[in-house]
C-alpha positions, 0 to 999 in steps of 0.5 A: 464333914462336908461343910468343914471341907468347903470352908477349908477349900474356900480359904485355900482358894482365897490364899492361892488367888492372893499368892498368884496376884502378888507374884504377878504384881511383883514380877511387873514391878521388877520388870518396870524398875529394870526398864526405868534403871536402863533408861536412867543409865542410858540418859546418864551415859548420854549426858556424860558423853555430851559433857565429855565432848563439851570438855574436849571442845573447851580444852582442844587448842584448835577450838580455843584459837581465834575463829577465822570469821572474826579476823585477827585480834587487835595485837596481831599483825595481818599476814602478808596478802591479808588486807585489814 
């Protein structure tokens, strides 16, 4: 009777240790996946924001007009007071 009980308790102990280990590993994996997902969402959000800012610059009439530092375009006449 004693040997049978020892075998049963030994097998039970192995199963319990395996279950506890699997729970810990699964928990760690879920936490790590959630962190990775949040990082990728944050990066995607930052990339989307940068793209949106870039699109605004491309379609904004103030930024598409000639640069002040380049002077008037060839077909434009200089304004009064400006020297060419």
